[in-house]
N, C-alpha and C positions, 0 to 999 in steps of 0.2 A: 527550889527544885531539889528533888532527891539526888544525893551525891552519886548514887549508883547509876542513875540515868545519865548524869553528866559524864561519868567515866565511860559508860558504854558509847555515848555519842562521840566523845573524844577518841575512843578506840576505833570506832568505825571510820571516822575521818582520817585517823592516822594510817589505817590499812589502805584507804583509797589513795592517800598521798604517797605512801610507800610504793604502790603499784605504778603510779605515774612516774615517780622518781626512778624506779628500776628500768622502766621502758626508755626514759630519756637518757639515762646513763649509758645503757647498752648501745643506743643509737649514736650517741656522741662518741663512744669509744670506737665504733665502727667507722664513722666519718673520719676520725683522727687516726685510725689504725693503731689504737693502743689496746691491744689484747694479746693473749698468748700466741696466736698464729702469726702475729706480725713480726716475729723474729724471722719468718720466711721472707717478708718484704725486705728486711735488713740484709738478708743473704742474697737477694736477687741480683744486684749488680755484680757480685762476685761470681755468679753463675752466667754472666753475660746477658742478663735480662734487665735492660734499662726500662724503668717504669715511671708512672705518674701517680703512684699511690702517695697519700699523705701519711707520714710516719712520725709520731711523737712519743713512741714508747721507750722513753729513757728511764721510766720507773713503772712499776706495776700499778694497776688501777686502784687497789686498796690504799697504796701510799699517796697517790696524787689526789684521790677523792677525799681521803682523810684530811689532807692539807686544805683543799678548797672549802669543804664544809666547815672545818674548824675556823678558818679565816672568817667566813660569813657568820658563824655562830658567835665568835668573839666580838665582832663589830656590832652585831645585833644586840648582844647582851649588854655591851657598854652603852649603847644608845637607849635601851630600855631602862637601864639604871639612871640615865640622865633625864628620864621623863618623856621620851619619845614614844608615840603610839607603837605597840608591839608589831603590828602588821607592817607599818612603814619602816620600822627598824629592821625587820627581816628582809624586806625588799632592798633596802640600802645595803645590808650586809651581803646579800646574794649578788647585788650589782658589783660591789667591790671585789668579791670572789671571782666574778666573771672577767674583770680586768686582769686579775692574777692568772686566771686560766688562759686568757688570750695571750698574755706575755709568755707564759710557759709553753703554749702550743707553738708559737712562732719560733722561739729560741730552740725548742727541742727539734723541730723539723729542720731548721737551718743547720743545727749542729750535727744531726745525723747525716743529712744529705751532703753537706760540704765535706764531711769526713770521708765520704765515698767518692767524691768527684775527682780527686787527683789520681787515685790508684785504679779506679774502676770505671771512670768516665760517666758517672751518674750526674746529669745536669740538675741544677736547682730551677724548678719551674715556679716562677713567681705567681703566675695565674692560678696554679694549684693552691698556693697559700691563700690568695684572696678569695677564691671560690669556696674553700673548705672552712675558712676561719669563722664565718658567720654561723653555719650550722653547729660547729664545735662549741662556740661560746653560747649560742642560744639554747641548745640542748643541755649544756652544762648548767646554765642559769636555772632552767626549770627543775633539774634534778636537785641542785643545791637549795633552792627556795623551798621545795617540798620537804627536804630533810630537816632544814632548820625549823620550819613550822612544826614538823613532827616532834623535834626536840623541845620546842616551846610547850606543846601540848603535854608531852611526857612530864615536863618539869612542873607545870602549873596545875594540870587537871588530873593526871594519872599518878601523882605522888612519887615520881622518881626523885631520889634524894641527891643525885649528882647535878652539878651546875650545867646550864644550857650549852656552853662551848664543849664540855666533855661529852655530853650526850650526842651532840652534833658530830663530833669527831668519831665516835663509835659507829654512828649511822653511816658516815662516809666510808670507813674501812669496810663495813659490812656490805654495802651496795657495790663497792669496787670488787670485793671477793666474789660476789654472786655474778657480776658481769663477766669476770674472768673465767668463771666455771660454767654456769648455766648458759650464758649467752654465746660463749665460744663454741659450744657443741654444734650450733647451727650457723657457723661461719667457717673460718679456717679452710680445711681441705675441701669442704663442699663447694666453696666459691673460688678459692685460689688455685685449686688443682683439678679443674674440670676436665683436663685432657687425660687424667689418669682414672682407672676404675674406681667407682665409689664403694666405700665400705671397708677397704683394706688398710686404711691408714696411709701414712706417707713414709716410705723407706728413707733411711738417712741419705742414700745416694741421690735422692730426688729433692732434698731440702734446698730451697731457694729457686728451684726450677718452676716458678709460678707462671700462671697465665697473665700476660700483660695486655692482651687484646680482648675487648668486650664484644658484645653483639654488634655494636656499631661504633667504630673508632677505638681509641686506646682507653683501657680501663683505668679508673681511678677509685679512690676510697668511697666516693659517693655511690658508685655502683654497688659496693659491698653493703652500704647501709640500706639501699633499696631492697636488697635481697634479705638482709638479716632482720629488718624491722617486722617482717611478716610472721616470723616464728621466734627468733632468738630474743628480740626485745620484749615481746609479749611474755615469754616464759621467764625472763629475768624479772620483769615487773610482778608477775604472779608469784614467783618465788619470794621476793623481798616483801611483798604485801602479805603473804601467808605467814612469814616469819614474824613480822611486826604484829599482825592481828592475833595469831594464835598465842604468842608470848604474852601480849597484853590481856587477852581473853582469859588465860589461865590465872593471871593475877587478880583480875576482877572477880572471876568465879570463886577463887580461893577466899577473897574477902567476904563474898556473900555467904558461902558455906561456913566460913569461920565465924561470922556473926551469928549464924543460926546455931552453932555449936557452943556458944558462950561468949563470943566476942573477943577471944584471945588473939593477939597478934601472932603469937607462936603457932596457934592452931591454923590460922589463915596461911602462914608461910609454909607449913608442912603440907597442907592441902594443895597449895599452888605447886609445890615441888612434885607431889604425887601426880597431879594432873599433867604436868610437863613431861614426866617420865612415860605416862600412858600415851601421850601424843607422839613422842619420839618412837616408842615401840610400835605403835600403829603405823607410823610413816615407814619405818624400816620393813615391816611385813608387807605393806602395800607395794613398796618399791621392789622388793624381791619377787613378789607375784607378777608384777608387770614385766620385769626383766626376764623371768623364766618363760612367760607367755610369748614375749617377742622373739626369744631365741628358738622356741619350739615352732612358732608360726612361720618365721622367715628363714630359719636355719643358719648355720655358720657361713661366713663369707668364704667363697671358693675362688681360686685364682682363675 
């Protein structure tokens, strides 16, 4: 089969896997309250708001997901080198990373909450741990599996020169950064500060004064995930999927056009770089147009 067709198929599959990984990562971070707005959850007991949120944000998502995906990628790489089927090796690697993720999630929650219990009266709710741990580990497994499989495709079919664990590590950092930026736009103040006017940000004087009551009963982080998965998780997945697909597409297209221009690897690299610059410039222009349109359409926020 033509190598170009194989590369295009691997690229399309990588884009789909990246979309699923981004959705799962953002949903997991919301269940576990590991995103930028969750510093507000950390401050809540100090403001007299005793809560039932799960909070494991002792490190940023890029750092933690870099760890989880690197662990899975390293184990999968070792098993593949030992002769294990690649898909089985990736599943085993993602499973081992899920155990690491679960241990991290429990220790992070207990460490954060216990640290607040003595001075601010924040109880440790063991039922919160048990009810949230499954979705945390499950969503994390899906995200890690997809990214390690992407790393395997990049290493074996797309010609990436770096070893599988390093590629997996880079993917983990990337999806964590996207989850902390794109996903958080549709979480944070929109969900935790519903008693304040929407659109004006959160003044420093109100930090930690979050809503602790849901539509029915006391709110927890599962409520946040139900809210965020409709928009924030989808956009996180779309963002990560587009990054992986467009970056791979410019490389494949550069190789095709480079082959037509004489087959020089240098020509292919230059063409790929030019295509990448064109994509970045087009995205910047489109983003600016959308921002100006939104501001003119809805106007500035007024008190």
